[in-house]
FIRO-249698 format. One record per residue (C-alpha): x, y, z; residue number from 0. Coordinates in steps of 0.05 Angstrom, whole numbers, plus 5000, padded with zeros to 4 digits. Example, Ala and Ser with C-alpha at 12.3 -4.5 7.8 and 13.67 -1.06 7.14 Angstrom:
2
(pt (5246,4910,5156),0)
(pt (5273,4979,5143),1)
This chain:
282
(pt (8628,3564,8976),0)
(pt (8690,3523,8993),1)
(pt (8751,3532,8949),2)
(pt (8819,3500,8951),3)
(pt (8880,3541,8971),4)
(pt (8950,3522,8949),5)
(pt (9002,3540,9002),6)
(pt (9076,3550,8984),7)
(pt (9128,3499,9004),8)
(pt (9145,3508,9078),9)
(pt (9213,3475,9067),10)
(pt (9233,3529,9017),11)
(pt (9216,3585,9065),12)
(pt (9249,3548,9122),13)
(pt (9313,3549,9080),14)
(pt (9303,3623,9066),15)
(pt (9295,3636,9141),16)
(pt (9360,3599,9153),17)
(pt (9396,3643,9102),18)
(pt (9366,3705,9135),19)
(pt (9393,3681,9202),20)
(pt (9462,3673,9173),21)
(pt (9460,3742,9142),22)
(pt (9438,3773,9208),23)
(pt (9497,3742,9244),24)
(pt (9547,3764,9190),25)
(pt (9517,3834,9188),26)
(pt (9528,3846,9261),27)
(pt (9596,3814,9259),28)
(pt (9618,3862,9203),29)
(pt (9585,3923,9232),30)
(pt (9530,3926,9179),31)
(pt (9475,3943,9229),32)
(pt (9423,3974,9182),33)
(pt (9422,3916,9132),34)
(pt (9421,3867,9191),35)
(pt (9359,3903,9221),36)
(pt (9324,3900,9153),37)
(pt (9338,3825,9149),38)
(pt (9312,3816,9220),39)
(pt (9248,3851,9200),40)
(pt (9240,3803,9141),41)
(pt (9257,3743,9185),42)
(pt (9203,3762,9235),43)
(pt (9152,3777,9181),44)
(pt (9160,3710,9147),45)
(pt (9162,3667,9209),46)
(pt (9087,3668,9226),47)
(pt (9069,3642,9157),48)
(pt (9089,3570,9171),49)
(pt (9033,3520,9180),50)
(pt (9027,3444,9184),51)
(pt (8966,3406,9159),52)
(pt (8960,3336,9186),53)
(pt (8926,3278,9149),54)
(pt (8850,3285,9149),55)
(pt (8857,3356,9174),56)
(pt (8843,3422,9139),57)
(pt (8863,3495,9148),58)
(pt (8814,3551,9131),59)
(pt (8847,3617,9110),60)
(pt (8817,3685,9123),61)
(pt (8849,3752,9106),62)
(pt (8818,3813,9139),63)
(pt (8749,3781,9139),64)
(pt (8753,3753,9068),65)
(pt (8754,3678,9058),66)
(pt (8814,3658,9015),67)
(pt (8808,3583,9013),68)
(pt (8821,3517,9049),69)
(pt (8883,3473,9049),70)
(pt (8861,3400,9053),71)
(pt (8924,3365,9030),72)
(pt (8969,3347,9087),73)
(pt (9039,3376,9088),74)
(pt (9085,3433,9111),75)
(pt (9065,3500,9080),76)
(pt (9080,3574,9082),77)
(pt (9022,3622,9072),78)
(pt (9010,3696,9079),79)
(pt (9030,3712,9151),80)
(pt (8970,3758,9157),81)
(pt (8921,3701,9145),82)
(pt (8877,3680,9203),83)
(pt (8880,3604,9203),84)
(pt (8826,3558,9231),85)
(pt (8840,3483,9231),86)
(pt (8781,3436,9222),87)
(pt (8785,3361,9227),88)
(pt (8759,3320,9168),89)
(pt (8759,3255,9207),90)
(pt (8696,3214,9220),91)
(pt (8667,3228,9289),92)
(pt (8616,3193,9334),93)
(pt (8560,3225,9372),94)
(pt (8528,3177,9421),95)
(pt (8470,3213,9453),96)
(pt (8442,3202,9522),97)
(pt (8370,3175,9519),98)
(pt (8320,3233,9519),99)
(pt (8247,3231,9539),100)
(pt (8198,3243,9482),101)
(pt (8127,3225,9464),102)
(pt (8111,3176,9409),103)
(pt (8054,3185,9359),104)
(pt (8003,3161,9410),105)
(pt (8029,3207,9464),106)
(pt (8063,3153,9505),107)
(pt (8127,3177,9539),108)
(pt (8188,3138,9516),109)
(pt (8264,3142,9524),110)
(pt (8303,3142,9459),111)
(pt (8375,3154,9439),112)
(pt (8415,3159,9374),113)
(pt (8486,3143,9352),114)
(pt (8510,3186,9295),115)
(pt (8573,3179,9252),116)
(pt (8590,3244,9216),117)
(pt (8647,3285,9186),118)
(pt (8658,3355,9159),119)
(pt (8651,3356,9083),120)
(pt (8648,3431,9068),121)
(pt (8696,3470,9111),122)
(pt (8669,3538,9089),123)
(pt (8599,3521,9115),124)
(pt (8626,3489,9178),125)
(pt (8669,3551,9194),126)
(pt (8621,3606,9173),127)
(pt (8551,3575,9164),128)
(pt (8537,3563,9238),129)
(pt (8566,3578,9306),130)
(pt (8605,3519,9335),131)
(pt (8586,3465,9286),132)
(pt (8601,3409,9337),133)
(pt (8546,3437,9382),134)
(pt (8501,3447,9322),135)
(pt (8507,3372,9306),136)
(pt (8486,3353,9377),137)
(pt (8426,3400,9380),138)
(pt (8399,3383,9310),139)
(pt (8408,3308,9319),140)
(pt (8366,3310,9382),141)
(pt (8314,3354,9348),142)
(pt (8309,3304,9290),143)
(pt (8302,3247,9340),144)
(pt (8244,3282,9374),145)
(pt (8209,3294,9308),146)
(pt (8219,3221,9287),147)
(pt (8191,3195,9353),148)
(pt (8127,3236,9342),149)
(pt (8116,3206,9273),150)
(pt (8109,3133,9294),151)
(pt (8080,3093,9352),152)
(pt (8126,3054,9398),153)
(pt (8092,2989,9378),154)
(pt (8026,2967,9346),155)
(pt (7991,2942,9409),156)
(pt (7948,3004,9414),157)
(pt (7947,3018,9339),158)
(pt (7941,2951,9303),159)
(pt (7938,2986,9235),160)
(pt (8007,3016,9244),161)
(pt (8053,2989,9190),162)
(pt (8116,3023,9217),163)
(pt (8134,3024,9291),164)
(pt (8195,3049,9328),165)
(pt (8208,2982,9362),166)
(pt (8199,2935,9303),167)
(pt (8211,2973,9238),168)
(pt (8285,2985,9252),169)
(pt (8310,2994,9181),170)
(pt (8254,3040,9158),171)
(pt (8258,3083,9221),172)
(pt (8334,3089,9217),173)
(pt (8331,3109,9144),174)
(pt (8280,3163,9160),175)
(pt (8323,3187,9219),176)
(pt (8385,3190,9175),177)
(pt (8348,3230,9121),178)
(pt (8321,3279,9172),179)
(pt (8389,3291,9205),180)
(pt (8424,3298,9138),181)
(pt (8376,3353,9116),182)
(pt (8386,3390,9182),183)
(pt (8462,3387,9180),184)
(pt (8470,3405,9107),185)
(pt (8473,3479,9125),186)
(pt (8536,3465,9167),187)
(pt (8571,3426,9112),188)
(pt (8565,3361,9152),189)
(pt (8562,3293,9117),190)
(pt (8522,3241,9155),191)
(pt (8555,3172,9147),192)
(pt (8505,3134,9190),193)
(pt (8449,3148,9240),194)
(pt (8418,3093,9282),195)
(pt (8373,3088,9343),196)
(pt (8415,3057,9397),197)
(pt (8366,3057,9454),198)
(pt (8290,3055,9459),199)
(pt (8244,3038,9517),200)
(pt (8182,3063,9552),201)
(pt (8193,3118,9603),202)
(pt (8201,3094,9674),203)
(pt (8133,3120,9698),204)
(pt (8095,3075,9649),205)
(pt (8145,3019,9637),206)
(pt (8114,2971,9687),207)
(pt (8043,2981,9662),208)
(pt (8065,2973,9589),209)
(pt (8103,2910,9607),210)
(pt (8041,2880,9638),211)
(pt (8001,2899,9576),212)
(pt (8052,2866,9531),213)
(pt (8051,2804,9574),214)
(pt (7975,2801,9572),215)
(pt (7975,2810,9497),216)
(pt (8026,2754,9489),217)
(pt (7985,2708,9534),218)
(pt (7922,2722,9495),219)
(pt (7958,2708,9429),220)
(pt (7987,2643,9456),221)
(pt (7919,2620,9483),222)
(pt (7888,2635,9416),223)
(pt (7939,2590,9381),224)
(pt (7929,2535,9434),225)
(pt (7853,2536,9426),226)
(pt (7859,2537,9350),227)
(pt (7904,2476,9352),228)
(pt (7862,2440,9403),229)
(pt (7799,2448,9362),230)
(pt (7835,2419,9302),231)
(pt (7860,2360,9343),232)
(pt (7791,2345,9372),233)
(pt (7760,2349,9303),234)
(pt (7813,2302,9276),235)
(pt (7803,2253,9334),236)
(pt (7728,2250,9324),237)
(pt (7735,2242,9249),238)
(pt (7786,2185,9258),239)
(pt (7742,2148,9308),240)
(pt (7681,2156,9264),241)
(pt (7716,2135,9199),242)
(pt (7748,2073,9229),243)
(pt (7683,2055,9265),244)
(pt (7720,2045,9331),245)
(pt (7664,2070,9374),246)
(pt (7598,2105,9363),247)
(pt (7582,2166,9406),248)
(pt (7514,2195,9419),249)
(pt (7511,2271,9422),250)
(pt (7519,2273,9498),251)
(pt (7581,2228,9499),252)
(pt (7610,2266,9440),253)
(pt (7601,2331,9478),254)
(pt (7633,2300,9540),255)
(pt (7693,2276,9500),256)
(pt (7701,2344,9467),257)
(pt (7699,2378,9535),258)
(pt (7750,2330,9565),259)
(pt (7798,2337,9506),260)
(pt (7793,2412,9507),261)
(pt (7809,2413,9581),262)
(pt (7869,2367,9570),263)
(pt (7896,2405,9509),264)
(pt (7883,2476,9533),265)
(pt (7902,2469,9606),266)
(pt (7967,2501,9629),267)
(pt (7980,2445,9679),268)
(pt (7988,2370,9673),269)
(pt (7923,2331,9677),270)
(pt (7913,2273,9725),271)
(pt (7868,2224,9687),272)
(pt (7817,2179,9721),273)
(pt (7814,2109,9690),274)
(pt (7744,2081,9683),275)
(pt (7746,2005,9694),276)
(pt (7672,1996,9683),277)
(pt (7630,2009,9622),278)
(pt (7630,2074,9583),279)
(pt (7564,2095,9617),280)
(pt (7586,2082,9689),281)
């Protein structure tokens, strides 16, 4: 468990060291060798105890294998010279992963990457809970990303009942990713500020086939809308002609008109009309 350590003022001990230095010089000048040697010993003993803690930095103190505390407040300090000191940054850091190949819920190979913003919150866990907490962040983030990819399909083309997909449900997927990474990094005293998917695409070996499938799906959906609209327009045209008594069609001519209108409205190219200068039945 992390605990705060209060170091002594480094400026005070720097002044004491200066006095020791003066005493050493005077001792040798006046022939007081033994007292001068004692002061030298004290001077050398105190010197290693100085430490500087920069803003958003911390210093973990260990004495003969026992954790003594952490200095988090920046400043110039003097501590027990026998302390083993390990400095840990408390600043926010970025981890921008390279896209990795994984399988989605349906088994399709995809490439996916994550950007993670994190910082050390508990220095005791970061120093003693895991080996090399920076490497631990990388490995566990990628493991969480692999698990997330296996929970959802890439899109809902194959699974139309899928409510959440990796490509479309960005907010829900990112929230789940952040929760998963936070749970994994808690053991190392890491606080996850933000986790987001920064890259997602089908793997190269199936990308072309999936693109064609998406294009075909889009074309079918567009045609469906076109036909739906064309039927409504034809129905409206026939109703208007009938209500205003502009012309009366028998069933054959009505069918011919419907066929011609559908061709005009649903065709993907401009139609070249043929003008009939005779009667309707010629």
